[in-house]
Backbone as CSV, one residue per row, in Angstrom:
resi,resn,N_x,N_y,N_z,CA_x,CA_y,CA_z,C_x,C_y,C_z
1,MET,-159.225,51.033,117.377,-157.991,51.685,117.821,-157.351,52.405,116.658
2,SER,-157.013,53.665,116.876,-156.427,54.457,115.792,-154.975,54.034,115.581
3,THR,-154.483,54.258,114.364,-153.114,53.885,114.020,-152.338,55.148,113.652
4,TYR,-151.184,55.324,114.257,-150.346,56.453,113.928,-149.617,56.149,112.632
5,VAL,-149.524,57.134,111.760,-148.820,56.954,110.505,-147.476,57.675,110.619
6,MET,-146.415,56.922,110.636,-145.104,57.524,110.802,-144.658,58.195,109.506
7,ILE,-143.789,59.152,109.671,-143.197,59.834,108.507,-142.117,58.937,107.954
8,ASP,-142.451,58.133,106.994,-141.497,57.161,106.451,-141.804,56.934,104.974
9,ARG,-140.947,57.479,104.136,-141.210,57.423,102.704,-141.089,55.992,102.143
10,SER,-140.308,55.157,102.797,-140.084,53.824,102.248,-141.259,52.889,102.427
11,LYS,-142.126,53.176,103.429,-143.275,52.329,103.750,-142.877,50.914,104.171
12,LYS,-141.596,50.724,104.434,-141.122,49.409,104.860,-141.620,49.091,106.276
13,LYS,-141.838,47.815,106.542,-142.229,47.404,107.886,-140.943,46.972,108.634
14,TYR,-140.752,47.531,109.802,-139.556,47.262,110.574,-139.841,46.319,111.734
15,ARG,-138.986,45.312,111.887,-139.101,44.392,113.022,-138.414,45.007,114.221
16,ILE,-139.097,44.973,115.357,-138.564,45.638,116.537,-138.740,44.722,117.752
17,ALA,-137.757,44.758,118.653,-137.805,43.949,119.872,-137.587,44.835,121.085
18,ILE,-138.128,44.430,122.210,-137.980,45.126,123.490,-137.197,44.238,124.453
19,VAL,-136.168,44.796,125.075,-135.403,44.055,126.068,-135.382,44.867,127.351
20,ASP,-136.187,44.453,128.322,-136.309,45.219,129.571,-136.886,44.290,130.629
21,ASP,-136.336,44.385,131.845,-136.797,43.494,132.904,-137.983,44.070,133.682
22,HIS,-138.447,45.257,133.296,-139.624,45.854,133.913,-140.833,45.567,133.018
23,GLU,-141.639,44.621,133.414,-142.728,44.137,132.557,-143.741,45.227,132.238
24,MET,-144.068,46.053,133.200,-145.083,47.082,132.932,-144.577,48.085,131.886
25,PHE,-143.293,48.455,131.957,-142.746,49.354,130.969,-142.724,48.706,129.604
26,SER,-142.331,47.450,129.565,-142.301,46.723,128.284,-143.682,46.641,127.650
27,MET,-144.704,46.384,128.475,-146.064,46.298,127.974,-146.553,47.662,127.439
28,ALA,-146.160,48.724,128.159,-146.560,50.051,127.693,-145.898,50.378,126.357
29,LEU,-144.618,50.003,126.233,-143.915,50.212,124.951,-144.543,49.384,123.849
30,ALA,-144.901,48.135,124.166,-145.519,47.254,123.193,-146.835,47.834,122.684
31,THR,-147.614,48.409,123.606,-148.874,49.026,123.232,-148.638,50.202,122.301
32,LEU,-147.626,51.000,122.595,-147.321,52.151,121.753,-146.829,51.703,120.385
33,ILE,-145.968,50.690,120.352,-145.459,50.183,119.063,-146.602,49.662,118.219
34,GLY,-147.591,49.045,118.838,-148.734,48.493,118.106,-149.579,49.546,117.388
35,LYS,-149.390,50.792,117.731,-150.164,51.857,117.100,-149.560,52.357,115.800
36,TYR,-148.351,51.860,115.483,-147.696,52.287,114.257,-147.821,51.220,113.180
37,ASN,-148.211,51.642,111.990,-148.512,50.663,110.965,-147.315,50.093,110.242
38,ASN,-146.108,50.603,110.525,-144.930,50.027,109.873,-143.912,49.515,110.886
39,LEU,-144.421,49.106,112.072,-143.583,48.460,113.068,-144.197,47.109,113.407
40,GLU,-143.365,46.101,113.463,-143.798,44.749,113.857,-143.046,44.309,115.085
41,LEU,-143.711,44.158,116.199,-143.076,43.691,117.414,-142.817,42.195,117.304
42,VAL,-141.541,41.803,117.310,-141.190,40.393,117.113,-140.697,39.709,118.387
43,GLY,-140.585,40.466,119.472,-140.150,39.825,120.695,-140.063,40.780,121.864
44,MET,-140.352,40.229,123.079,-140.168,40.967,124.314,-139.343,40.067,125.249
45,PHE,-138.207,40.599,125.714,-137.272,39.774,126.490,-136.936,40.503,127.787
46,SER,-136.707,39.740,128.837,-136.450,40.295,130.155,-134.976,40.592,130.422
47,ASP,-134.088,40.065,129.588,-132.685,40.362,129.743,-131.946,40.041,128.453
48,GLY,-130.644,40.392,128.429,-129.856,40.178,127.230,-129.699,38.735,126.835
49,GLN,-129.664,37.855,127.807,-129.495,36.441,127.532,-130.656,35.895,126.708
50,GLU,-131.880,36.271,127.084,-133.069,35.852,126.328,-133.019,36.382,124.908
51,LEU,-132.625,37.637,124.763,-132.547,38.223,123.440,-131.564,37.458,122.550
52,ILE,-130.363,37.223,123.073,-129.324,36.555,122.276,-129.771,35.137,121.911
53,ALA,-130.415,34.429,122.837,-130.862,33.054,122.581,-131.925,32.998,121.482
54,ASN,-132.700,34.054,121.344,-133.805,34.041,120.379,-133.573,34.926,119.158
55,HIS,-132.410,35.575,119.110,-132.189,36.594,118.072,-132.230,36.029,116.664
56,GLU,-131.712,34.832,116.458,-131.602,34.288,115.107,-132.945,33.771,114.566
57,VAL,-133.918,33.554,115.447,-135.204,33.022,115.020,-135.931,33.997,114.131
58,ASN,-136.060,35.231,114.569,-136.710,36.282,113.767,-135.990,37.584,114.120
59,PRO,-134.775,37.781,113.603,-133.923,38.886,114.057,-134.578,40.262,113.820
60,PRO,-134.652,41.060,114.868,-135.206,42.415,114.726,-134.184,43.343,114.076
61,GLU,-134.706,44.360,113.426,-133.817,45.362,112.856,-133.554,46.499,113.856
62,ILE,-134.505,46.665,114.801,-134.399,47.701,115.812,-134.617,47.021,117.176
63,ILE,-133.756,47.318,118.132,-133.883,46.769,119.469,-133.912,47.919,120.478
64,LEU,-134.940,47.938,121.303,-135.022,48.857,122.427,-134.406,48.150,123.627
65,MET,-133.223,48.579,124.044,-132.413,47.840,125.014,-132.262,48.583,126.339
66,ASP,-132.768,47.986,127.405,-132.533,48.517,128.741,-131.046,48.353,129.055
67,ILE,-130.545,49.089,130.026,-129.124,49.047,130.349,-128.847,48.130,131.553
68,VAL,-129.528,48.384,132.649,-129.318,47.618,133.876,-130.329,46.490,133.939
69,MET,-129.861,45.236,133.765,-130.721,44.065,133.800,-129.987,42.919,134.465
70,PRO,-130.709,41.967,135.018,-130.070,40.788,135.563,-129.463,39.928,134.442
71,GLY,-128.508,39.084,134.781,-127.890,38.253,133.760,-127.024,39.096,132.854
72,ILE,-127.252,38.997,131.567,-126.507,39.800,130.595,-127.113,41.182,130.498
73,ASP,-126.336,42.200,130.844,-126.864,43.569,130.864,-126.839,44.191,129.486
74,GLY,-127.330,45.436,129.417,-127.456,46.106,128.130,-126.178,46.272,127.353
75,PRO,-125.098,46.819,127.966,-123.854,46.993,127.224,-123.305,45.668,126.690
76,THR,-123.340,44.629,127.500,-122.806,43.322,127.076,-123.615,42.751,125.931
77,ALA,-124.950,42.797,126.070,-125.806,42.265,124.997,-125.644,43.075,123.728
78,THR,-125.489,44.368,123.850,-125.286,45.230,122.690,-123.985,44.844,121.968
79,ARG,-122.960,44.655,122.738,-121.645,44.306,122.147,-121.719,42.970,121.407
80,ILE,-122.433,42.005,121.969,-122.546,40.685,121.350,-123.362,40.786,120.053
81,ILE,-124.502,41.447,120.134,-125.369,41.579,118.959,-124.677,42.324,117.838
82,MET,-124.033,43.441,118.167,-123.371,44.239,117.140,-122.183,43.515,116.521
83,GLY,-121.541,42.624,117.315,-120.437,41.843,116.785,-120.875,40.867,115.723
84,LYS,-122.104,40.346,115.863,-122.634,39.355,114.916,-123.511,39.995,113.843
85,TYR,-124.233,41.050,114.222,-125.205,41.660,113.288,-125.006,43.188,113.326
86,PRO,-123.961,43.674,112.684,-123.603,45.097,112.781,-124.651,46.063,112.185
87,SER,-125.589,45.574,111.409,-126.574,46.491,110.836,-127.748,46.726,111.785
88,THR,-127.797,45.993,112.909,-128.878,46.154,113.858,-128.788,47.539,114.501
89,ARG,-129.929,48.193,114.673,-129.951,49.523,115.314,-130.454,49.331,116.740
90,ILE,-129.514,49.453,117.663,-129.857,49.275,119.073,-130.043,50.635,119.740
91,ILE,-131.200,50.798,120.362,-131.524,52.025,121.056,-131.435,51.772,122.563
92,ALA,-130.518,52.417,123.235,-130.427,52.300,124.664,-131.620,53.042,125.286
93,VAL,-132.313,52.366,126.184,-133.488,52.955,126.830,-133.283,52.865,128.333
94,SER,-133.227,53.989,129.018,-132.931,53.968,130.440,-133.605,55.145,131.155
95,ILE,-134.031,54.876,132.385,-134.553,55.963,133.209,-133.419,56.831,133.731
96,ASP,-132.224,56.268,133.740,-131.036,56.961,134.247,-130.196,57.418,133.063
97,ASP,-130.108,58.723,132.852,-129.397,59.245,131.682,-128.042,59.858,132.033
98,ASP,-127.394,59.309,133.072,-126.094,59.861,133.422,-125.075,59.522,132.316
99,GLY,-124.029,60.328,132.287,-123.062,60.256,131.205,-122.324,58.945,131.112
100,ILE,-122.101,58.276,132.238,-121.384,57.005,132.212,-122.177,55.951,131.438
101,LYS,-123.458,55.867,131.685,-124.289,54.877,131.008,-124.394,55.181,129.509
102,VAL,-124.472,56.454,129.163,-124.514,56.836,127.745,-123.204,56.383,127.060
103,GLN,-122.090,56.671,127.709,-120.808,56.275,127.158,-120.700,54.743,126.998
104,GLN,-121.157,54.006,128.010,-121.064,52.549,127.972,-121.848,51.980,126.768
105,MET,-123.037,52.514,126.533,-123.864,52.012,125.449,-123.327,52.406,124.086
106,PHE,-122.844,53.623,123.950,-122.302,54.043,122.675,-121.007,53.279,122.349
107,GLU,-120.177,53.064,123.358,-118.949,52.285,123.114,-119.259,50.844,122.758
108,ALA,-120.394,50.315,123.256,-120.783,48.948,122.934,-121.381,48.838,121.526
109,GLY,-121.736,49.992,120.949,-122.279,49.969,119.604,-123.709,50.427,119.436
110,ALA,-124.302,50.964,120.516,-125.676,51.459,120.430,-125.777,52.596,119.427
111,HIS,-126.898,52.647,118.746,-127.149,53.670,117.741,-127.644,54.985,118.363
112,SER,-128.538,54.870,119.345,-129.179,56.044,119.919,-129.433,55.826,121.423
113,PHE,-129.797,56.883,122.111,-130.064,56.810,123.547,-131.354,57.560,123.828
114,PHE,-132.290,56.865,124.473,-133.619,57.415,124.724,-133.934,57.330,126.211
115,THR,-134.221,58.465,126.827,-134.612,58.473,128.227,-136.022,57.912,128.357
116,LYS,-136.230,56.972,129.249,-137.511,56.281,129.369,-138.687,57.232,129.545
117,GLN,-139.593,57.144,128.590,-140.862,57.855,128.656,-141.794,57.211,127.656
118,VAL,-142.994,56.941,128.078,-143.940,56.299,127.172,-144.937,57.338,126.696
119,GLN,-144.479,58.184,125.783,-145.309,59.234,125.227,-145.134,59.222,123.722
120,LYS,-146.217,59.548,123.028,-146.213,59.402,121.562,-145.154,60.291,120.868
121,LYS,-145.114,61.577,121.188,-144.277,62.491,120.396,-142.785,62.208,120.541
122,PRO,-142.228,62.106,121.771,-140.797,61.784,121.850,-140.464,60.431,121.202
123,PHE,-141.344,59.466,121.385,-141.101,58.153,120.815,-141.140,58.203,119.287
124,GLU,-142.045,58.979,118.759,-142.158,59.142,117.301,-140.924,59.832,116.747
125,ASP,-140.414,60.837,117.464,-139.185,61.522,117.035,-137.999,60.539,117.012
126,LEU,-137.937,59.717,118.052,-136.894,58.707,118.122,-136.947,57.752,116.934
127,LEU,-138.118,57.205,116.676,-138.271,56.234,115.600,-137.976,56.840,114.236
128,GLU,-138.457,58.041,114.042,-138.210,58.715,112.759,-136.716,58.886,112.518
129,SER,-135.991,59.272,113.572,-134.539,59.433,113.441,-133.876,58.109,113.113
130,VAL,-134.184,57.073,113.897,-133.513,55.783,113.731,-133.803,55.166,112.378
131,ILE,-135.066,55.231,111.950,-135.443,54.647,110.665,-134.751,55.364,109.520
132,ASN,-134.510,56.660,109.692,-133.792,57.413,108.659,-132.303,57.449,108.899
133,ASP,-131.826,56.512,109.765,-130.389,56.328,110.038,-129.744,57.582,110.597
134,LYS,-130.483,58.294,111.432,-129.924,59.453,112.137,-129.902,59.121,113.626
135,ARG,-128.807,59.467,114.269,-128.702,59.197,115.688,-129.628,60.108,116.495
136,TYR,-130.137,59.554,117.571,-131.010,60.315,118.477,-130.488,60.171,119.873
137,ILE,-130.406,61.262,120.607,-130.053,61.205,122.013,-130.898,62.232,122.736
138,SER,-131.603,61.792,123.788,-132.434,62.716,124.559,-131.580,63.873,125.043
139,SER,-132.161,65.078,125.095,-131.373,66.285,125.369,-130.689,66.214,126.735
140,SER,-131.374,65.722,127.767,-130.736,65.649,129.089,-129.571,64.668,129.078
141,ALA,-129.713,63.556,128.349,-128.627,62.597,128.233,-127.439,63.203,127.486
142,ALA,-127.720,64.004,126.475,-126.652,64.646,125.715,-125.823,65.557,126.594
143,ILE,-126.493,66.313,127.459,-125.781,67.226,128.371,-124.940,66.425,129.376
144,ASN,-125.542,65.416,129.971,-124.817,64.617,130.945,-123.612,63.898,130.306
145,TYR,-123.810,63.426,129.096,-122.734,62.761,128.370,-121.592,63.736,128.092
146,ALA,-121.945,64.955,127.720,-120.937,65.982,127.467,-120.111,66.287,128.711
147,PHE,-120.818,66.447,129.834,-120.111,66.717,131.088,-119.180,65.558,131.444
148,HIS,-119.678,64.347,131.291,-118.899,63.138,131.645,-117.632,63.040,130.778
149,MET,-117.773,63.252,129.490,-116.624,63.125,128.595,-115.577,64.206,128.903
150,ASN,-116.029,65.376,129.297,-115.079,66.427,129.652,-114.399,66.144,130.982
151,ARG,-115.094,65.468,131.879,-114.437,65.033,133.133,-113.330,64.025,132.802
152,LEU,-113.640,63.085,131.888,-112.635,62.093,131.496,-111.430,62.751,130.844
153,ALA,-111.695,63.830,130.110,-110.599,64.543,129.422,-109.792,65.407,130.390
154,GLY,-110.280,65.527,131.638,-109.543,66.304,132.636,-109.880,67.752,132.707
155,SER,-110.840,68.211,131.901,-111.181,69.637,131.911,-112.125,69.969,133.047
156,ILE,-112.702,68.925,133.676,-113.580,69.141,134.842,-113.134,68.158,135.949
157,PRO,-112.794,68.660,137.131,-112.446,67.735,138.223,-113.570,66.809,138.524
158,ALA,-113.284,65.528,138.673,-114.314,64.521,138.886,-115.136,64.782,140.160
159,GLU,-114.505,65.391,141.157,-115.184,65.566,142.439,-116.080,66.783,142.472
160,GLU,-115.929,67.659,141.513,-116.621,68.945,141.592,-117.852,68.962,140.712
161,GLU,-118.838,69.720,141.199,-119.995,70.002,140.396,-119.648,71.087,139.390
162,ILE,-120.293,71.106,138.283,-120.026,72.101,137.253,-120.839,73.355,137.562
163,PRO,-120.188,74.483,137.782,-120.958,75.708,138.017,-121.819,76.004,136.799
164,GLU,-123.060,76.363,137.044,-123.980,76.575,135.935,-123.487,77.662,134.984
165,GLU,-122.816,78.692,135.546,-122.366,79.783,134.679,-121.214,79.335,133.753
166,ASP,-120.589,78.182,134.081,-119.494,77.691,133.257,-119.894,76.560,132.331
167,ALA,-121.192,76.289,132.263,-121.645,75.111,131.496,-121.215,75.135,130.053
168,GLU,-121.300,76.307,129.406,-120.982,76.363,127.979,-119.543,76.000,127.695
169,GLN,-118.604,76.506,128.508,-117.196,76.246,128.219,-116.850,74.778,128.447
170,HIS,-117.675,74.047,129.206,-117.417,72.642,129.445,-118.164,71.749,128.449
171,LEU,-118.729,72.338,127.419,-119.391,71.591,126.392,-118.800,71.922,125.016
172,PRO,-117.506,71.730,124.824,-116.883,72.145,123.548,-117.414,71.355,122.349
173,HIS,-117.850,70.122,122.557,-118.344,69.366,121.401,-119.833,69.627,121.180
174,ILE,-120.413,70.521,121.980,-121.740,71.054,121.650,-121.551,72.579,121.550
175,HIS,-120.489,72.960,120.876,-120.178,74.376,120.728,-120.964,75.002,119.586
176,PHE,-121.582,76.152,119.890,-122.339,76.881,118.858,-121.536,78.097,118.405
177,THR,-121.580,78.372,117.097,-120.923,79.566,116.581,-121.682,80.806,117.009
178,ASP,-121.050,81.958,116.827,-121.719,83.229,117.209,-123.001,83.415,116.420
179,ARG,-122.998,83.045,115.135,-124.183,83.205,114.331,-125.302,82.251,114.816
180,GLU,-124.907,81.035,115.176,-125.883,80.088,115.686,-126.497,80.599,116.987
181,LYS,-125.690,81.214,117.825,-126.221,81.777,119.075,-127.208,82.908,118.775
182,GLN,-126.922,83.686,117.740,-127.870,84.725,117.351,-129.217,84.116,116.937
183,VAL,-129.139,83.049,116.163,-130.347,82.363,115.693,-131.145,81.818,116.892
184,ILE,-130.434,81.248,117.874,-131.108,80.720,119.049,-131.873,81.826,119.762
185,ARG,-131.262,82.971,119.888,-131.914,84.083,120.605,-133.170,84.530,119.853
186,PHE,-133.088,84.565,118.543,-134.267,84.967,117.764,-135.370,83.903,117.852
187,ILE,-134.974,82.638,117.887,-135.959,81.562,118.070,-136.676,81.750,119.401
188,ARG,-135.884,82.061,120.455,-136.481,82.313,121.778,-137.490,83.458,121.706
189,ASP,-137.209,84.452,120.901,-138.103,85.596,120.788,-139.311,85.347,119.915
190,GLY,-139.399,84.138,119.339,-140.558,83.760,118.564,-140.532,84.141,117.115
191,LEU,-139.355,84.502,116.562,-139.290,84.888,115.160,-139.296,83.655,114.275
192,THR,-139.903,83.785,113.112,-139.895,82.716,112.108,-138.562,82.719,111.379
193,ASP,-138.305,81.674,110.594,-137.060,81.615,109.805,-136.948,82.828,108.885
194,LYS,-138.061,83.186,108.290,-138.033,84.310,107.355,-137.730,85.623,108.075
195,GLU,-138.317,85.776,109.235,-138.054,87.003,110.015,-136.607,87.067,110.496
196,ILE,-136.070,85.926,110.915,-134.682,85.874,111.331,-133.779,86.210,110.141
197,ALA,-134.114,85.687,108.995,-133.335,85.957,107.772,-133.318,87.427,107.451
198,ASN,-134.461,88.088,107.591,-134.538,89.534,107.285,-133.679,90.342,108.251
199,VAL,-133.681,89.982,109.511,-132.906,90.708,110.506,-131.414,90.527,110.273
200,LEU,-131.000,89.306,109.924,-129.571,89.005,109.753,-129.086,89.215,108.347
201,ALA,-129.998,89.585,107.446,-129.661,89.812,106.039,-129.070,88.563,105.391
202,ILE,-129.693,87.432,105.658,-129.311,86.158,105.037,-130.591,85.520,104.513
203,SER,-130.454,84.395,103.828,-131.635,83.752,103.287,-132.282,82.862,104.336
204,ALA,-133.587,82.595,104.172,-134.296,81.697,105.088,-133.699,80.300,105.009
205,ARG,-133.203,79.917,103.848,-132.556,78.604,103.684,-131.323,78.528,104.585
206,THR,-130.567,79.611,104.649,-129.379,79.636,105.503,-129.746,79.515,106.972
207,VAL,-130.838,80.181,107.346,-131.326,80.066,108.720,-131.674,78.614,109.025
208,GLY,-132.352,77.951,108.079,-132.699,76.569,108.254,-131.464,75.679,108.371
209,SER,-130.420,76.036,107.623,-129.179,75.268,107.679,-128.511,75.424,109.059
210,HIS,-128.550,76.631,109.601,-127.991,76.859,110.939,-128.742,76.008,111.964
211,LYS,-130.059,75.962,111.854,-130.863,75.191,112.787,-130.562,73.696,112.678
212,ARG,-130.432,73.199,111.461,-130.099,71.795,111.292,-128.745,71.451,111.913
213,HIS,-127.767,72.325,111.720,-126.449,72.091,112.305,-126.534,72.049,113.823
214,MET,-127.367,72.917,114.404,-127.483,72.970,115.871,-128.182,71.717,116.387
215,PHE,-129.196,71.229,115.633,-129.865,70.001,116.025,-128.882,68.833,116.027
216,GLU,-128.071,68.758,114.962,-127.101,67.669,114.847,-126.057,67.713,115.956
217,LYS,-125.574,68.916,116.281,-124.555,69.046,117.328,-125.076,68.637,118.684
218,SER,-126.324,69.030,118.961,-126.852,68.881,120.318,-127.669,67.610,120.520
219,GLY,-127.999,66.902,119.431,-128.827,65.714,119.571,-130.296,66.028,119.792
220,THR,-130.678,67.293,119.554,-132.077,67.670,119.702,-132.792,67.519,118.370
221,ARG,-134.133,67.516,118.442,-134.934,67.269,117.242,-135.809,68.464,116.835
222,LYS,-136.034,69.354,117.770,-136.927,70.481,117.477,-136.516,71.698,118.276
223,SER,-137.098,72.820,117.939,-136.666,74.106,118.532,-136.878,74.153,120.039
224,THR,-137.956,73.559,120.534,-138.226,73.592,121.979,-137.123,72.862,122.750
225,GLU,-136.654,71.732,122.220,-135.569,70.993,122.861,-134.269,71.786,122.791
226,LEU,-134.037,72.429,121.638,-132.832,73.241,121.463,-132.829,74.404,122.463
227,LEU,-133.984,75.035,122.653,-134.094,76.137,123.604,-133.841,75.662,125.025
228,THR,-134.372,74.489,125.371,-134.137,73.936,126.721,-132.643,73.771,126.962
229,LEU,-131.950,73.215,125.963,-130.509,73.043,126.095,-129.803,74.389,126.206
230,ALA,-130.228,75.374,125.402,-129.605,76.682,125.412,-129.775,77.369,126.773
231,TYR,-130.946,77.163,127.393,-131.155,77.721,128.753,-130.181,77.093,129.732
232,LYS,-129.991,75.773,129.638,-129.108,75.084,130.558,-127.663,75.498,130.347
233,MET,-127.343,75.835,129.111,-125.979,76.287,128.799,-125.788,77.780,129.042
234,LYS,-126.861,78.450,129.511,-126.830,79.856,129.789,-126.563,80.730,128.536
235,LEU,-126.984,80.197,127.389,-126.847,80.979,126.158,-127.979,81.979,126.044
236,ILE,-129.108,81.664,126.667,-130.242,82.543,126.676,-130.821,82.587,128.081
237,THR,-131.605,83.632,128.369,-132.221,83.747,129.700,-133.715,84.016,129.532
């Protein structure tokens, strides 16, 4: 069996636990985790109560936490663990990425939010972010979370759907500057950083800086995810 080598300069081995009441999903995650040479799976639990009862035996540094579970659910377990072990990095993992669930997990102390998918590349992006102490949120969850928070703020009526043409104005905390919007359009057109720099009369390093800022604002990790978000926000067509 081949082993994936993660991008991790420290070469440290990280202890990781899975908390999910869906056994097949947990097993699939466990198989994926086993392919990485600097991850050690130290536990698989069906709910928050099992996790809390066994946490002190071999405490994980990273926890993949389902949200809806019998007994102690994800938000409650996250709140308890973070109250006792604040350095633990809890990743909310859910098939449902609606804004309410994202808010619940972040308020409980979750580090990141990952929409359930057992695929190497998204999972690797998630792990690389968390290990390097950068927050990760799946792009669809980021959009739903933004809409939800704006509803709570009163800028969007709770009963109404958000018109697609108004999506950008309802995402102020994922607001892109005019220059960033220009960069997005050039990325869509397939230009490299150097080519974008030549057109805008700036340095390639500055282009890279704009891209990093956009990734951080939107919770995306790569240009394809950023473009997907930009399409949904009607910044590009």
